[in-house]
C-alpha positions as CSV (number, residue, x, y, z in Angstrom):
1,X,31.1,-15.9,-1.2
2,X,29.5,-12.7,0.1
3,X,32.8,-10.9,-0.5
4,X,33.0,-12.2,-4.1
5,X,29.5,-11.1,-4.8
6,X,30.4,-7.6,-3.6
7,X,33.4,-7.6,-5.8
8,X,31.2,-8.6,-8.8
9,X,28.7,-5.9,-8.0
10,X,31.4,-3.3,-7.7
11,X,32.8,-4.4,-11.0
12,X,29.5,-4.1,-12.7
13,X,29.0,-0.5,-11.5
14,X,32.1,0.6,-13.4
15,X,31.6,2.2,-16.8
16,X,31.5,-0.3,-19.7
17,X,34.6,1.2,-21.4
18,X,36.6,0.9,-18.2
19,X,35.6,-2.8,-17.9
20,X,36.6,-3.5,-21.6
21,X,39.8,-1.6,-21.2
22,X,40.9,-3.7,-18.2
23,X,40.1,-6.9,-20.0
24,X,42.0,-5.8,-23.1
25,X,45.0,-4.8,-21.0
26,X,44.9,-8.1,-19.2
27,X,44.8,-10.1,-22.5
28,X,47.8,-8.1,-23.9
29,X,49.9,-8.6,-20.7
30,X,49.0,-12.3,-20.3
31,X,49.8,-13.3,-23.9
32,X,52.8,-11.0,-24.1
33,X,54.4,-12.5,-21.0
34,X,53.4,-16.0,-22.0
35,X,55.0,-15.8,-25.5
36,X,58.2,-14.4,-24.0
37,X,58.5,-17.5,-21.9
38,X,57.6,-19.9,-24.7
39,X,59.9,-18.4,-27.3
40,X,62.7,-16.6,-25.4
41,X,65.0,-16.5,-28.5
42,X,62.4,-14.6,-30.6
43,X,61.1,-12.5,-27.7
44,X,64.2,-11.8,-25.5
45,X,62.2,-9.6,-23.0
46,X,58.7,-9.4,-21.6
47,X,58.4,-6.0,-23.1
48,X,59.0,-7.5,-26.6
49,X,56.2,-10.0,-26.0
50,X,53.8,-7.3,-24.8
51,X,54.7,-5.1,-27.8
52,X,54.0,-8.0,-30.1
53,X,50.7,-8.7,-28.5
54,X,49.6,-5.1,-28.7
55,X,50.6,-4.7,-32.3
56,X,49.0,-8.0,-33.3
57,X,45.7,-7.3,-31.6
58,X,45.5,-3.8,-33.0
59,X,45.9,-5.5,-36.5
60,X,48.8,-3.3,-37.4
61,X,51.3,-6.2,-37.6
62,X,54.7,-4.7,-38.2
63,X,56.2,-8.2,-38.6
64,X,59.3,-7.4,-36.4
65,X,58.4,-10.3,-34.1
66,X,56.9,-13.6,-35.3
67,X,56.4,-16.8,-33.4
68,X,58.5,-19.6,-34.8
69,X,57.3,-22.7,-32.9
70,X,54.0,-24.5,-33.3
71,X,53.2,-23.8,-29.6
72,X,54.0,-20.1,-30.1
73,X,51.8,-19.9,-33.2
74,X,49.0,-21.7,-31.3
75,X,49.3,-19.1,-28.6
76,X,49.1,-16.4,-31.2
77,X,45.9,-17.9,-32.8
78,X,44.3,-18.3,-29.4
79,X,45.2,-14.6,-28.5
80,X,43.6,-13.4,-31.8
81,X,40.5,-15.5,-31.3
82,X,40.1,-14.4,-27.7
83,X,41.4,-10.8,-28.0
84,X,40.1,-9.6,-31.3
85,X,36.5,-9.4,-30.1
86,X,37.5,-7.5,-27.0
87,X,39.7,-5.1,-28.9
88,X,36.8,-4.5,-31.4
89,X,34.5,-4.0,-28.4
90,X,37.0,-1.6,-26.9
91,X,37.1,0.7,-29.9
92,X,33.3,0.4,-30.4
93,X,32.7,1.3,-26.8
94,X,35.0,4.3,-26.9
95,X,33.3,5.6,-30.1
96,X,29.8,5.0,-28.6
97,X,30.9,6.9,-25.4
98,X,32.1,9.8,-27.4
99,X,28.9,9.9,-29.4
100,X,26.8,9.7,-26.3
101,X,28.8,12.5,-24.7
102,X,28.4,14.7,-27.8
103,X,24.7,14.0,-27.9
104,X,24.3,14.7,-24.2
105,X,26.2,18.0,-24.7
106,X,23.9,19.1,-27.6
107,X,20.8,18.0,-25.6
108,X,21.8,19.9,-22.5
109,X,22.1,16.8,-20.3
110,X,25.7,17.2,-19.3
111,X,26.9,18.4,-15.8
112,X,29.2,21.4,-15.7
113,X,32.3,20.6,-13.7
114,X,34.1,24.0,-13.8
115,X,34.0,27.0,-11.4
116,X,33.6,30.8,-11.4
117,X,31.2,30.5,-14.3
118,X,28.6,33.0,-15.2
119,X,25.1,31.6,-15.4
120,X,22.5,32.9,-17.8
121,X,18.9,32.1,-17.3
122,X,16.7,32.0,-20.4
123,X,17.6,32.0,-24.1
124,X,16.5,35.1,-26.1
125,X,17.9,37.9,-28.1
126,X,19.2,39.7,-24.9
127,X,20.9,36.5,-23.8
128,X,22.5,36.0,-27.2
129,X,23.8,39.6,-27.2
130,X,25.2,39.0,-23.7
131,X,27.0,35.8,-24.8
132,X,28.6,37.6,-27.7
133,X,29.7,40.5,-25.5
134,X,31.1,38.1,-22.8
135,X,33.0,36.0,-25.3
136,X,34.5,39.2,-26.8
137,X,35.5,40.9,-23.5
138,X,36.4,37.7,-21.6
139,X,37.0,34.9,-24.2
140,X,38.1,32.4,-21.5
141,X,35.1,32.9,-19.2
142,X,32.9,29.9,-18.9
143,X,29.2,30.5,-19.5
144,X,26.4,28.2,-18.4
145,X,23.1,28.7,-20.1
146,X,20.0,27.3,-18.3
147,X,16.9,27.1,-20.5
148,X,14.0,24.6,-21.0
149,X,12.9,25.7,-24.4
150,X,15.9,25.0,-26.6
151,X,16.0,21.6,-28.3
152,X,19.8,21.7,-28.9
153,X,22.6,23.7,-27.5
154,X,23.7,26.9,-29.3
155,X,27.1,26.0,-30.7
156,X,29.2,28.7,-29.1
157,X,32.6,28.2,-27.6
158,X,32.8,28.2,-23.8
159,X,28.9,28.1,-23.6
160,X,27.6,25.0,-21.7
161,X,23.9,24.3,-22.1
162,X,21.9,22.9,-19.3
163,X,18.3,21.9,-20.3
164,X,15.8,22.2,-17.5
165,X,13.9,24.3,-15.1
166,X,16.1,26.9,-13.2
167,X,13.8,26.5,-10.2
168,X,14.7,22.8,-9.9
169,X,17.5,21.9,-7.6
170,X,18.7,19.0,-9.9
171,X,19.0,21.5,-12.8
172,X,21.0,23.9,-10.6
173,X,23.2,21.0,-9.4
174,X,24.1,20.2,-13.0
175,X,25.0,23.8,-13.5
176,X,27.3,23.6,-10.5
177,X,25.6,26.6,-9.0
178,X,27.6,26.4,-5.8
179,X,30.8,27.4,-7.7
180,X,29.3,30.1,-9.9
181,X,30.6,33.7,-9.9
182,X,27.3,35.4,-11.0
183,X,23.9,34.8,-12.5
184,X,21.8,36.9,-14.8
185,X,18.1,36.3,-14.9
186,X,16.3,37.5,-18.0
187,X,12.6,37.9,-18.3
188,X,10.6,35.1,-20.0
189,X,9.5,36.6,-23.3
190,X,6.7,34.0,-23.6
191,X,4.8,35.3,-20.5
192,X,3.0,38.6,-19.8
193,X,4.9,41.2,-17.8
194,X,3.4,40.3,-14.4
195,X,3.9,36.5,-14.8
196,X,7.4,37.0,-16.2
197,X,8.4,39.0,-13.2
198,X,6.9,36.5,-10.8
199,X,8.8,33.6,-12.4
200,X,12.1,35.6,-12.5
201,X,11.7,36.3,-8.7
202,X,11.0,32.6,-8.1
203,X,14.2,31.7,-10.0
204,X,16.1,34.4,-7.9
205,X,14.8,32.9,-4.7
206,X,15.9,29.4,-5.8
207,X,19.4,30.6,-6.8
208,X,19.8,32.5,-3.5
209,X,18.5,29.5,-1.5
210,X,21.1,27.2,-3.0
211,X,24.0,29.7,-3.1
212,X,23.3,32.8,-0.9
213,X,26.6,34.5,-1.9
214,X,25.9,34.3,-5.6
215,X,25.8,37.7,-7.2
216,X,22.5,37.9,-9.0
217,X,21.3,40.4,-11.6
218,X,17.6,40.3,-12.5
219,X,15.6,41.9,-15.3
220,X,12.2,43.2,-14.2
221,X,9.4,44.5,-16.4
222,X,7.2,46.2,-13.8
223,X,7.8,48.6,-10.9
224,X,5.8,46.6,-8.4
225,X,7.8,43.5,-8.8
226,X,11.1,45.5,-8.8
227,X,10.5,46.0,-5.1
228,X,9.8,42.3,-4.5
229,X,13.0,41.4,-6.5
230,X,15.0,43.6,-4.2
231,X,13.4,41.9,-1.2
232,X,14.2,38.5,-2.6
233,X,17.9,39.3,-2.5
234,X,18.7,40.7,-6.0
235,X,22.1,42.3,-6.1
236,X,21.2,44.5,-9.0
237,X,18.0,45.3,-10.9
238,X,17.7,46.0,-14.6
239,X,14.4,47.8,-15.1
240,X,13.9,47.2,-18.8
241,X,10.8,49.4,-18.9
242,X,12.7,52.4,-17.7
243,X,15.8,51.9,-19.7
244,X,13.8,51.5,-22.9
245,X,11.7,54.6,-22.3
246,X,14.7,56.7,-21.3
247,X,16.6,55.8,-24.5
248,X,13.5,56.5,-26.6
249,X,12.8,59.9,-25.0
250,X,16.5,60.9,-25.3
251,X,16.5,60.0,-29.0
252,X,13.4,62.1,-29.5
253,X,14.9,65.1,-27.8
254,X,18.3,64.7,-29.4
255,X,16.8,64.3,-32.9
256,X,20.2,63.3,-34.3
257,X,20.2,59.5,-34.3
258,X,21.7,58.2,-31.0
259,X,21.2,54.5,-31.9
260,X,24.9,54.1,-32.8
261,X,25.9,55.8,-29.5
262,X,23.9,53.3,-27.5
263,X,25.6,50.4,-29.2
264,X,28.9,51.8,-28.2
265,X,27.9,51.3,-24.6
266,X,28.4,47.5,-25.1
267,X,31.5,46.3,-23.3
268,X,32.4,44.4,-26.4
269,X,33.1,47.8,-28.1
270,X,35.8,48.5,-25.6
271,X,33.9,50.8,-23.3
272,X,32.4,49.8,-20.0
273,X,30.8,51.4,-16.9
274,X,32.6,50.9,-13.7
275,X,32.1,51.9,-10.1
276,X,35.4,53.0,-8.4
277,X,35.3,52.3,-4.7
278,X,36.3,54.6,-1.8
279,X,39.7,56.1,-2.2
280,X,41.3,58.4,0.4
281,X,42.9,60.5,-2.4
282,X,39.5,61.4,-3.8
283,X,38.1,62.9,-0.5
284,X,37.6,66.6,-0.6
285,X,38.2,67.0,-4.3
286,X,35.5,68.5,-6.5
287,X,33.8,66.8,-9.3
288,X,35.7,69.1,-11.7
289,X,39.1,68.2,-10.3
290,X,38.4,64.5,-10.3
291,X,37.1,64.6,-13.8
292,X,40.4,66.1,-15.0
293,X,42.5,63.6,-13.0
294,X,40.5,60.5,-14.3
295,X,40.5,61.8,-17.9
296,X,44.3,61.4,-18.0
297,X,43.7,57.7,-17.1
298,X,41.2,57.3,-20.0
299,X,38.2,57.4,-17.6
300,X,35.3,59.7,-18.0
301,X,33.6,60.6,-14.7
302,X,29.9,60.4,-15.2
303,X,28.4,60.5,-11.7
304,X,28.5,59.7,-8.0
305,X,27.0,56.8,-6.2
306,X,26.2,57.3,-2.5
307,X,24.6,54.2,-1.0
308,X,21.5,53.5,-3.1
309,X,21.4,57.1,-4.4
310,X,23.0,57.9,-7.8
311,X,23.8,61.4,-9.1
312,X,24.6,61.7,-12.7
313,X,26.6,64.8,-13.8
314,X,26.3,66.6,-10.4
315,X,27.5,70.3,-10.0
316,X,31.2,70.7,-10.8
317,X,31.7,72.2,-7.3
318,X,30.4,69.0,-5.6
319,X,32.9,67.7,-3.1
320,X,33.6,64.0,-2.8
321,X,32.9,62.5,0.6
322,X,33.9,59.2,2.2
323,X,30.5,57.8,1.4
324,X,30.8,58.4,-2.4
325,X,31.8,55.9,-5.1
326,X,32.7,57.2,-8.6
327,X,30.8,56.1,-11.7
328,X,33.1,56.2,-14.7
329,X,33.1,55.2,-18.4
330,X,36.4,53.4,-18.9
331,X,38.0,52.4,-22.2
């Protein structure tokens, strides 16, 4: 008795569409095999009986097999009476499941099952621009957007919306944070600069706590919190306040409209900054010599990165050491 109760409980835990599918399959097999025994002349094989039961219950009714005896017709009537409701329930359940899944997707209630995805925290104009760039540069890359303000998901291919708080473990679990490739944390535009940075650092700590190896890029709005973000484990900092001021000052000094030039720095335009790692062939060469070598490979040498120190456009006589990485603009 206890074993049968466990079986029933286990059965009830299965999804409804699975239960209905099993019942419909049993009805088709049972009546298909039964009719082949009752009318062997009309249904020479069990497969013919099962084919007849399936076609009859689906209301297609090709008419290639028809019971000839009263008993056979009685079996057919019983099958229709018993099976029609289950078949209707089967298709209704499948339709309802599809609608629920679509609704869950739009409402951000799904769980992402993939891996190597890029996670974006917060939905704003910057995030929208990044999504457009990513889908252009890497159209097959899966993007998981975590945000608590959106009512419905942005309908963009390969973008999976997770509605919730990025500092909540349950939300991160639905984003499958453990299998993510990288995360980008944008500043909350609805908070003041100090509070926005504090919240971004809290998100960073949560991400790193769940997945310490996750490569995290964080946007900071104040210099004070930039230091704390680095302490919290940020792999890279985007200091928006500095970038914006630099571009504005450069535009003032140039006085020739550099806005279009800045837009060309978008990877989606075909240009991207890259850091070339240590290469034995580069050691001892001057900045001038390397510039000419890389130019033939459609790379423009911009600067040198030594540890945390960056040198943009160093003297042409600067010699590359083992500690130097090359910053290039590649097409």
